[in-house]
N, C-alpha and C positions, 0 to 999 in steps of 0.2 A: 415474621421473620423480616416482610418487606419493611418494616420500619426501622428494624434493626440498622437490616442493612444500609437503609440510609443514613443511620445515624457512624452506619465504615467510612461510610462515601466524605461524612462531611468531617473523618477523622484523616483521611488521605494530607500530608503534608503539603509545602513548599516544594517547590522545584524553581531551582535560578535558569539551570540549565537543563540542555539530554544533556545521558552518560553514553562515554566511549564502549568500547569496548574492555578494555582492563580493568575501569570505576565496575561494570557491570558484573565482570568474572568476581573481582574481590567480592564486589557485596554478596552476593549471593553463594559463594564461600565463606563470608561469615555466616550467613544461615547458616548456612550446616557446620559448622567448628560451635557457636553457638545454642544450634538445640540436636543438640547428636539423638537424643532420645527419640526423635521423632522425624528428621531431616538427616539424607545424605545425599552426596554429591557424589555424579558417576558417568565415565566418558562415554557417549553414543554412537563417534563416529571422529571425521576427521573433513575437515574445510579441502579445499581444491590446493591451497599452499600451505596447505600441510598442517593449519591451527587444531587441538582437539576440540571438541562440540562436548559441551555439559549439559546434565539437566538434573536439576535439581526432584528428588522426592520424597515431597512430604505424609506421610502414613497419616491417612484419618477413617479407614470407610472400606468395605468391601469394592465398591463400582471406583471407576477407574476417569479422571480424567487428565488429557494432558491439555497444557496451554503453550504457546511458542511466539516469541517473537525474530522480528529484522528480519522473517521469510521475503522480503521487500528491503532494503539494506540504506534505505533513504526515510523508512518511516521506523523512527527511534520510538515514539512514547513508545508503541509498546515493551522494550526493555525496563521501561521505567517500573511499567503496570504489573510485568513480570515478578520483578524483584518488590513492587510493595503488596503484591499478592501470597509472595514467600514466605514473605516474613510477618506478616498477619496472622497467616496459616499456622505457621509455624509458633511464634508465639501463642497460639486459643486453641490451648485442647480440646474448649466444649462449641466451639465453635466448626471444629472439623469432625467431632463425632454427630453432631447435628446433620451437616451435609453430610456424612455418610463415603464421601470419598476419598481416595489414596492419589497423590495431583501426583503431574510429575511438567516440570517446570522448564522450562526454555527458554532463557532470555536470549540470547544470540548466536542464531543460528546459521546466521549469515557473517562471519567476524569481517571475509576479507572486503566484500563490498562495504561494509559498517565502517572500515578502518577508515574508508574514500570516502567519509562522506563527512566523516568527523570536526573538518574546517569549516560546519556551520553551526555546530553546535552548543558553542557559547553565545550569547546576547548580542546584539540584535538579532532578533530574525526579520531579516530581510528579505523578498525578492532576489534582489540581487545578489547578496551572497549565500545565498541558498543556490542560488545559480551557476554562482559563481565557482561553489565547494563542493555542488554535485554531481554524485551517481549513482548510477541504479543501471545494474547489466541487461546484457540482451534477454529476449524473451525466456528462452531457453536454456539459458543462465541464471535462469530468478529459482526459488526455491519452492514458492506459490504456484506455477505452471511451467514443472517441469517433474510432473510424477508422470506415467505411461500413458497415452493413448491410442486408440485405434479406434477410426470413426468416419464413416464416408470417405474414403479414402486417406485419411490422415494419417500417419505413422510416426509416435515416435515412443525409442524408447535407451534414450541417452540420459540415462535419470545419472541427473550430475552427484556428488559426492553428500553431501547436506542433507538432496531430497532420501536419498537413500537413508539417511538417518534417523530421518523422520517417519518414513517405511517400516523402518526395522522396528521403533518406538511401536508405532502403531499397532505392527503386528503384533509385538508381546504382550499388548496391554489390551486391545481391542478394547477400545475405551468409549464409554458410555457417552462421554463428554468430550467435546475437543474446542478449543479457541482457537482461530488465529487471529496477531489483534495487527491490525493495517491503521493508515492513516493516508488523510487526503490534507491537498492544500486549502480548498476552497471550500466554503456552504455550511452545513451543516450536521449535527450527527445522523446517521442510517448505519444499519445493521445487517448482514447476509447471513438466514439460516435454512436448516433445514426445512423445518416449519415452526407453526406459531398456532397459538391458542389464541383467545383473548388477553386472558392472564399477561401471559407473557409479551403482552403485545404492551399493555398498555406499562408493565413493569419498564420495557425499554423505552418508552418514549416521556414514561414519568423524572428519568433517571435523569437525562441531560436541563429538561427543565426543572428540574431540581435544583440544577448546578446553575440558570440563567443559560443554559446554551437550545439552540434551535437546533428543531431537527431537519432533514432536507429533502425539502419540497421543491425544488429544483428541480431541472436538466436531468435526467439519470446518467445515472457515470459509462451504463450500456444503454445503446434502443432495446437491447432486449429483456431487459431486466423488469419481472414479474412482482409489482408492488404486492404485497399481504396484507399490510396496516399504513399507517403511515411513518414511511421512516425504516418499515422492515421488510425486506424483498428476501426472495426466494436465492439461494447458493447460487453466485455460479461456477460454473465447468463451460469446459471447449465444447461440449457438444451443443450448448445452448449460442454460441458463437456461431460455429455450423451450418447448422442449420437458420439464423437468421441470416449469413451471409448469403447461400441459398435461395431463401425467400424471398432477395431483395433481386438476383441477380447476379453477385457480386462471388469473385472464384475466393471458393476457402484452400482451395487445394495447397497453395503455396506457404499453408500456417506453419511455423518451425519453433514452434512450442509445447510441450504438453497438456497436461488437464491437473485442476484442483486440488489442492489437500481436501475441500470436501466432495468431493468425488469421491479420491482413494477410501475413505472410508465409510461409504456407504455402505459396502460389502459386511460390513460390520457392527449395522442399523445404528450409530454414532446420532445423537445429536450434536448438534455443530452450532458455532457462534463463530459470525467476520464480523466485527466493531472497526471501523472507520470514522473517524474523527479529527475534527480538520486545524491547521494550524491559526489559519486568518478567518476573519468573522466579515462577510461585507451584507450589510439589510436586502441588496439586489441577487444575492444566491436564493432566495426565494420568493422574492414581488414576484405576483401572479399576475400582472395590470397588462392588461394586451396594450401589442404597439400599432402604429402602421402598415408596421411590412409583414407580408407573409413572412411565413414560419420558411417556407420551400426559398424563401429569396434570402433568408436567412443561413437556411443551409448554403447555399451556393454561393453567399459571401465569403462562411466559412471555407471553404473548399477551394478557391482563389487565395482565402489568405493562408492559409495552411501550405499550396502549391507554388509561393513566393518564396513564403519561408523553404522547402525541400532546393527552391534555384540556389538558393541564398547557398546556404550550406551543405547540400549538393555541390555547387558547384566550388565551393571553398576547399573540401575534403579532394573534389579530384584534381584539384587543383596542383596539391603534391601526396599523392597518392604513391608517385614513383621514388618520393624521395623521401618516406617512411623508415624510419629501420626499427625504433621499439613494437617489442608484441603485447602490446597494451591492451588492460581489459574497459578501457575506454570506447579507444579506435573498432574492438569487436563490439560493443553496443549502437556506437555509431555505425558499422555496416548495418548491424539488422535495422535500428527502428530509421534512419534517413528514408529507405525503400518506403518505410510504413506511412510515413508523410502523404505520399499518393495515392497510396490507400485509403486513406485516412478521407482524403479528399474525394476518391471514389466512392466510400461509402456513404458520404453528406448529401453528392450529389444524385446515389442513388435513394438517398432515401427522400429527397425533396419531391421524387418523380412519384413517389408513393400516394392513391387517394387520400384528400384531407389533407395532403399538405398546404394548397392555399389559406389554411385557417388564420388567422391574427396572432404574430408571433407571442411571446411574452417577457417583461423585462429581466425576469428570470433562463429562459434561453439565449436571451445577449448577451448578456453575464455569462453563462456558459462559454459560449462564441469566445468572448473574448477572453477567459481563462485559461479556456483550451489552447489559443495561439500564443500566450504569453508566455506558459507556461509552457509547450515547443522547442520557443526561441529559446527562451531561460535555461534550460533544459539540456537541450541539444548544442546549443548557441555555449552554455560553458563548458559541455562535455569536451567538445571540439578545440576551446581552449585548453582547455585539462593536456591534450592528446598533443597539440602545441607546446606546450609548455615541459613537454616530458626532452620532447623533440629538442628541442634545445639546452635543457637543465645534461643530459650528455652530450650537446655540442656540436648538434646536428643541426647546425643554422645554416640550409643551404637559403639561398635568395629567393624559392618556391616559398620556403616555411616562415623564412622574416616575412616575407611580406605576405604570405595569410595569418598570420597571426597579430601584425600588424592593422589589416584591414576587420579581420575580427573582432580585435578589442574595440576600435571604431564602432563594429556595428553592435557588439552586444551592450557599449556603454548607451546608445541610444536604444536600444529594445528598450536596457530597461530602465532608462529614463521613461519613458511608454506606459510598461508594466506598473510600473508605481503611479504612474497616472491618472491609466484608465481604467488600475483593478486596483484603487485604495480597500485599503483592509485594515482590519482589526490584531495587531494579534493575540491571542486567547490562550489562558495565563496556562503553564505547562499542567497547574494541580489541576482543575477542572477534567483537562483529555485525561489526566492517569486516571482523577476518579471516576469520570464515566464508564473504564472500557472493566478498570474495577468490579463498579458494579452490575454493569451488564454482566456479566462473568455469577457475580452469588444470586444476582437475583435471578441468571435461567437454572444453576445447580438445582438452590433449595425447591425447584418445583416440579414434582412429580413427572417424569415420563409422560406422554403423549398416551391415554390408552390403555 
C-alpha cells in the first residue's frame, strides 16, 4: 500500500500560488458537484464576520476522518492539501474502499483571517512580502488554540465560533483519525502525533525524503517537545506548556488562550496527525556542527534581541495608542503578541540557567535564534504597519500616526534587508509541501490502529 501512496504523492500537480478563500471554496464546491454520488457539501458554522464555514463529506467506509486547514490563517499550504485530498478521494472509489473511512474535509476553517493574508499568496514569496501582508490572530482568536482549558489555575472558555464548528464536527463524528494542517517558515518537515509505531515513523520520514525535503532536526519549535522518532513529536497541548513554564520558574497564569484540537479529541481516543511543512529551506536549519559559544550565551543574546524588538515596536504602538480609531484585528493581535516578546525573552533567559546550558551551541540553534528574531520583526512590524495603514485609509492621519508610519516604514525595510541577508533561504516548491501533507495523511490512515 505504501508504494501506491508514493505513486499518488508523485501525481500531485504543480501549484504556482496559494489559493485564497474564494478559490478554495469554489474548488471544494466543484468536487461536490462533480461527484454527487459520494461527496456532499454541508455548512458546519459561521465565522466571526458572518461567513459560512463549509465541510465536504466524502463517503467511503465506517471509520471517520476529519481533516481541516487554516487553523492558523497565515498557513495556506493546508488549503491546497485539503482540496487535493478531496479531489483524489472523490475520484477513486477503490482507494476510498481500501482505506475504509468517511472523510470530512474542511479547506478553510478561518476565512476571515485567511483573507487578510492573501496579499502574499501570489509569487514570488519573500520574507519582505510575507511580513508586509501578514496576519495572525491573537492566541485566544486562533482556531487551533481556543479549545476549552482548565488546568493549574488557567481557565479558558471563550471559544470562538470557528472552534465551536470544529468541536461540533468532532462531537458528531467521534473521529477515528484527525489531521490539522500547518506550515512553518524555515527548516525541515516535522509532525505531531498522539503516538507512533516504527512503521508510521518510517513512513512519515520516507515521504519528505522521497520528495527531496529534509526532516526537521534542528532546535525544536518549543523546548518541551517530546521527540518520538526523528522529525516526529508527541502532539502539543496547553498542559505541556504550563508544566514547562512552571518547571523553569516562569509564571504561567497569564496565559490568554485555550487548548489544542489534539487535546480536545483525546476524549474519543482519536489518532491524530499535525503536519508542519516549511516555506523556505536553509541548510543551517539542520546543521549540528558545534560553535565556539555556549547555548546559554546564545539564549541570552536571543533574549536581548527580543527585548530590543519589543522596545521598538511597543514604543511605536504606544506613541499612537490614544489616536487610534479603528477596531482592527491587527491591533488586537499586536496587543496580545507584543507583551509576549518580553515573556519569550524571560523564557530564553530562564532556559539559559538550566543545568547543561554551558554546552557548545550548534549551527542549527544559532540559525533558530536568527530566524525567530527576523520572524518576529517581520510579522509584528508588518501587522503594525497594516494597523497604521488602516488609520490613514480612513482619514485618521494625525501627526503621531503619520510620524509612526514613516518611522516604522524605515525600520521595517531595514529589518527586511537584514532578514533576507542573515537568513537567506530557498523557496520550496508548493507541490512538494502539498505532496508531503497529502502523503502523510494517506500513510497514516492506511495503517491499522496501534493495539
